C-alpha positions, 0 to 999 in steps of 0.5 A: 285113602286121603287120610292115609296119604295125609298121615304118611306126608306128615310122617315123612315130614317129621322124619325129614325135620328130624334129620336136619342138622342144627344151624350151628352144626351147619355154621360149624362145618362152613367156617372149618374150611372143609368145603374149600378143601374139597374145592381145592381137591376138585380143581386138581381132579378137573384136568383129568375129566374127559370134556364130554363128562364135565357136566355129568362129572360136576352134578355127581361131585356136587351130590356127593360133596352135599351128602358128605357135608350133610353127614358131617353136620349131622355127626356134629349135632349128634356128638356136641351140645348145640350151646357149645356149637353156638359159643364156638361159632360166635367166638369164631366169627368174632375172631376170638379165642375159640372155645374147646369143644368136648364131644359127648363120646369121643370114640363114637365121634371119631368112629362116625368121622372115619366112616363118613371120610371113608364114604366120602373118599370112596364116593369121589374116587368112583365119580373120578373113575366113572367120567375120567380119562381112562388112559390118565387114570391108568397112569396113576 
């Protein structure tokens, strides 16, 4: 029984490790300004959220954002060479002219990015509708 348990733990650990994005993909997403854009959106939505729901809204909102950022990081990892991302990040950090990133397959990149954006948009809408003031939402 112990062997089965330890084997399952090992398999799950390997799968989790494989699913994580590279540090270069994480740096790219972080420097892209996406998080700042999401925070700006959040500040516009906060007035719609009922005060009694604000804590739960913030928790769920952060989960949705974390999932989206993770999806984008994985998309970057899958569609670009790590060395290209590294070079881009280094140039960006040095305020140099950014190198051009060429995806492995532009069509796949576009499809996955659009799917992630649609999923994110739908999730955000559901969170706002769940915790928002229904009277205000009805007027929109």
